Structure formats: structure tokens, C-alpha cells
C-alpha positions as a printed Julia matrix, in Angstrom:
104×3 Matrix{Float64}:
  0.0     0.0     0.0
  2.83    2.37    0.75
  4.15    2.0    -2.75
  0.71    2.61   -4.23
  0.15    5.59   -1.92
  3.56    7.02   -2.82
  2.78    6.56   -6.51
 -0.58    8.36   -6.06
  1.13   11.24   -4.24
  3.75   11.53   -7.01
  0.97   11.52   -9.62
 -0.9    14.2    -7.64
  2.32   16.24   -7.33
  2.98   16.04  -11.08
 -0.66   16.86  -11.85
 -0.54   19.95   -9.62
  2.85   20.91  -11.12
  1.42   20.45  -14.64
 -1.6    22.63  -13.78
  0.68   25.33  -12.33
  2.9    25.2   -15.43
 -0.12   25.41  -17.78
 -1.57   28.36  -15.84
  1.86   30.03  -15.86
  2.19   29.47  -19.61
 -1.26   30.92  -20.25
 -0.47   33.97  -18.13
  2.91   34.36  -19.85
  1.3    34.07  -23.31
 -1.36   36.63  -22.39
  1.36   38.95  -21.11
  3.42   38.36  -24.25
  0.44   39.01  -26.51
 -0.34   42.14  -24.51
  3.21   43.39  -25.02
  3.05   42.46  -28.7
 -0.3    44.22  -29.02
  1.08   47.33  -27.31
  4.12   47.3   -29.58
  1.91   46.99  -32.66
 -0.37   49.78  -31.46
  2.63   51.98  -30.71
  4.11   51.34  -34.14
  0.78   52.13  -35.8
  0.59   55.39  -33.85
  4.18   56.26  -34.78
  3.41   55.59  -38.45
  0.24   57.71  -38.34
  2.05   60.56  -36.57
  4.93   60.36  -39.05
  2.52   60.57  -41.98
  0.78   63.55  -40.37
  4.12   65.25  -39.75
  5.11   64.76  -43.41
  1.73   66.07  -44.6
  1.93   69.13  -42.35
  5.53   69.77  -43.39
  4.54   69.61  -47.06
  1.54   71.84  -46.41
  3.65   74.41  -44.57
  6.24   74.46  -47.38
  3.45   74.85  -49.96
  1.83   77.7   -48.02
  5.21   79.38  -47.45
  5.97   79.29  -51.2
  2.47   80.55  -52.02
  2.83   83.4   -49.5
  6.24   84.3   -50.94
  4.85   84.36  -54.5
  1.88   86.48  -53.4
  4.21   88.98  -51.72
  6.3    89.13  -54.87
  3.2    89.74  -56.97
  2.02   92.37  -54.48
  5.33   94.25  -54.81
  4.95   94.18  -58.6
  1.4    95.46  -58.37
  2.44   98.21  -55.94
  5.18   99.32  -58.35
  2.7    99.36  -61.21
  0.2   101.29  -59.07
  2.89  103.84  -58.22
  3.71  104.26  -61.92
  0.04  104.75  -62.77
 -0.29  107.2   -59.88
  2.62  109.29  -61.14
  1.16  109.23  -64.68
 -2.18  110.37  -63.28
 -0.49  113.21  -61.38
  1.31  114.27  -64.55
 -1.96  114.16  -66.5
 -3.71  116.22  -63.81
 -0.87  118.81  -63.94
 -1.15  119.04  -67.72
 -4.92  119.35  -67.49
 -4.64  122.13  -64.93
 -2.09  123.96  -67.03
 -4.32  123.58  -70.1
 -7.33  124.9   -68.19
 -5.39  127.81  -66.8
 -4.11  128.58  -70.31
 -7.67  128.43  -71.66
 -8.94  130.8   -68.95
 -6.36  133.4   -69.82
């Protein structure tokens, strides 16, 4: 009986050890999958943020170039406006001199 009882205790010990190992493996796998899931989520977020950074960088460069071209065009238009203004002043002077000559 002692041999049979010892054998039953050894079987019970190995069964409990097997259950503990299986539970430990399941917990370890869940932990590993959680870490893997977090790493995947972090990489997805990094990719999305990188794409957004590239898009915003391109948009800022585009808007900077557009602003620069508009300022350049504005300077050209201001120069042209100044030329037209001086021509108008000259025409007004001539018109005044013609009117004053006609009055005399």
C-alpha cells in the first residue's frame, strides 16, 4: 500500500505541477500578446504621426511658397500702381495747365 500511496502522491504532485505550469504558460502568453499588441499599437501610432508630420511639413512648405509668390506679386502690383499714380499726377498737372491757359 505504501508503494501505491507514494505513486498516487507523485501523480498528484505532477498533476498539480502540470496545472501550475499550464496556468503560468497561459499567463505568460497573455502577457506576451499584450506586449506584442502594445508594440503593434505603438508602431501604428508612430506611423500615423509620421505621416501627419510629413503632410503638415509639405503643407507648410506649400503655403510658405504661395505666400512668398503672393508677396512678390504684391510688390509688382504696388510698383505698377505707383507708376500709374505718377502718370495720373502728370496728367492732372497738364490738365490744370491747359485749363489755366484756356482761362487766360
